[in-house]
N, C-alpha and C positions, 0 to 999 in steps of 0.2 A: 487533454485525453486521459483519463484519469484509470484505474486496472484493479478492479470487484476481488475482494479477499474478503475468506471466510471469517467467524470469530475467531477461531483456532486460531486460523494463520494472524491474525490480529494479536492474539495473545504471541502469540510467537515471536513478529518481529519491534511487539513493543518493548519485551525479556531482554532480547539484541542488546548486550553491552559493550561487544569488541569493534565495532565499527570508527571509519569514520563517520561517517549518518545513524541520525537520528527519527529512527522513524514515529513518523502519528498520522494512524491512518487516523479518517476520519469520519462520521458518517453522514449518510448524503438521504434527502427528501424520501427516498422509499427504503430508509431506514438498515442502507447498508451501507456496509464498510469500502473505504477506498487506498487505495497513497496513489500520490502521485506521479504524472508522467518521470519528474527525476528524481524519484524513488524506484521507480520503477525499470530503468534504463540505468541504475548506478547496476541492482543487482543482479544483468544483463549481461551487463558490461563485468564483471569477476566475471563468470559463467564463462564464458567468450574466451575469460584467459587463466582460466580455471582457475581459478582463488575464491570459489565463491562456495561458501559453508555448507554441506549435504541438506544440514538443518533450512538453508534459505532457498536451494533448486526447485522448489516450487511459483517461487515470481516468476520464473520466463515463461508459463503459461499460462499464466493467467485473464482472465479476458479484458480487453480494454469496453469505457464507456462514456457516455458521454456526462458528466456533471448536475445532477440536479440541487441547488440545492435548497437548505430546505428553505418553508412557510414559513415566515413571522410576524406577528401583529407588529405593530405601534402601543405602547401606553397610552393612554390616553388620557 
């Protein structure tokens, strides 16, 4: 399972530097950014503990999705 994010949310996550986790949003086949289930649950856990920074509260409301890898053609 993955969690879809917007480009603005991607910028916020990539520029966060004061955490024990590094966010690495990825583009899927539909050119939509997403974060992993681990990244999502890390932030949701902080939210439940009332330790989530205000700029990351949006993570708890993200939409789950299925990962669709980009199709690449091999070099011949």
